C-alpha positions in Angstrom: 12.8 23.3 -29.1 15.6 21.0 -30.4 15.2 17.3 -31.2 17.5 16.3 -28.3 15.3 18.3 -25.9 12.1 16.8 -27.2 13.6 13.3 -26.9 14.7 14.1 -23.3 11.2 15.4 -22.3 9.6 12.2 -23.9 12.0 10.0 -21.7 11.0 12.0 -18.7 7.3 11.5 -19.4 7.8 7.8 -20.0 9.6 7.4 -16.7 7.0 9.3 -14.8 4.2 7.2 -16.3 6.0 4.0 -15.3 6.5 5.2 -11.8 3.1 6.5 -11.4 1.8 3.2 -12.7 3.8 1.5 -10.0 2.4 3.8 -7.3 -1.1 3.1 -8.7 -0.6 -0.5 -8.4 0.5 -0.2 -4.8 -2.9 1.7 -4.1 -4.7 -1.0 -6.0 -3.4 -3.7 -3.8 -5.1 -2.1 -0.8 -8.5 -2.7 -2.6 -7.3 -6.3 -3.2 -6.5 -6.7 0.5 -9.8 -5.4 1.5 -11.6 -7.7 -1.0 -9.9 -10.7 0.1 -10.9 -10.1 3.8 -14.6 -10.5 2.6 -14.0 -13.8 0.8 -11.4 -15.2 3.2 -13.6 -14.7 6.4 -15.7 -17.8 6.4 -12.5 -19.9 5.6 -10.6 -18.4 8.5 -13.6 -18.8 10.7 -13.6 -22.6 9.9 -9.8 -23.1 9.7 -9.1 -21.5 13.1 -12.4 -22.1 14.7 -12.9 -18.4 15.3 -15.9 -17.0 17.3 -17.9 -14.2 15.7 -16.0 -11.6 17.8 -12.6 -12.9 16.6 -13.9 -12.8 13.0 -15.1 -9.2 13.4 -11.6 -8.2 14.9 -10.1 -9.7 11.9 -12.3 -7.8 9.4 -11.9 -4.5 11.2 -8.0 -4.9 11.5 -7.1 -3.5 8.1 -8.8 0.0 8.6 -8.0 0.0 12.2 -4.2 -0.3 11.6 -4.5 1.8 8.5 -5.2 4.7 10.8 -2.0 4.2 12.5 -0.1 3.8 9.1 -1.6 7.1 7.9 -0.7 8.9 11.3 2.9 8.0 11.0 3.3 8.7 7.3 4.7 12.2 7.8 7.2 10.8 10.1 8.3 8.4 7.4 8.1 10.9 4.6 10.1 13.7 6.0 13.4 12.1 7.1 13.4 9.3 4.4 11.9 11.0 1.4 8.8 9.9 -0.8 10.6 7.1 -2.7 12.0 5.3 0.3 8.6 5.5 2.1 6.8 4.2 -1.1 9.3 1.3 -1.1 8.8 0.6 2.6 5.0 0.6 2.2 5.3 -1.8 -0.7 7.8 -4.0 1.4 5.3 -3.9 4.4 2.6 -5.3 2.1 4.8 -8.2 1.0 6.0 -8.9 4.6 2.5 -9.0 5.9 1.4 -11.3 3.2 4.3 -13.7 4.1 3.3 -13.5 7.7 -0.2 -14.2 7.0 0.6 -17.2 4.7 3.0 -18.8 7.3 0.6 -18.1 10.3 -0.2 -21.3 12.2 -2.4 -19.7 14.6 -5.1 -16.8 14.5 -2.8 -14.5 16.7 0.1 -15.0 14.2 -2.4 -14.2 11.3 -3.4 -11.0 13.0 0.2 -10.0 13.2 0.2 -10.2 9.4 -3.1 -8.3 9.1 -1.6 -5.6 11.3 1.3 -5.3 9.1 -0.8 -5.0 6.0 -3.0 -2.4 7.8 0.0 -0.2 8.5 1.1 -0.7 5.0 -2.3 0.4 3.8 -2.3 3.6 5.7 1.2 4.6 4.6 0.4 3.7 1.0 -2.8 5.8 1.1 -0.9 8.8 2.3 2.4 8.3 0.3 1.2 7.2 -3.2 -0.7 10.3 -4.3 2.2 12.6 -3.0 4.7 10.4 -4.9 2.8 10.5 -8.0 2.3 14.3 -7.9 6.0 14.9 -7.3 7.3 12.7 -10.1 5.0 14.3 -12.8 6.8 16.7 -15.0 5.8 20.2 -14.4 4.2 20.7 -17.9 1.6 18.0 -17.2 0.7 18.5 -13.6 -3.0 18.8 -13.1 -4.0 17.2 -16.5 -4.6 13.7 -15.3 
């Protein structure tokens, strides 16, 4: 194998590692979102004057809407491709965070939580597929 070929292969591996790292960070943000719910719940209850039922609805919103995000993931993957769906799920996370941070009411906050839940479901379905597809053939199955 020539030097140029080895350098090209090293570049492909570096690029795949960077992209896989970005996809992994996308999945890590899911855990952060779920962890924030636990710490944020008492503050939300006090700030919005929530009942216990409303607080439970908020706490269950992420996994509930994630089911719908996962269910529509194949419809997002097929026509638009893995990369576009990956970018869309990341964008949905950001949009949901903006909606939540600007929310003046509990209803508006729940809209942001629903958006983040959809992004969670999409990301859980898309990230592993994206990582598997960008891995160079010679290293698939070794990580």
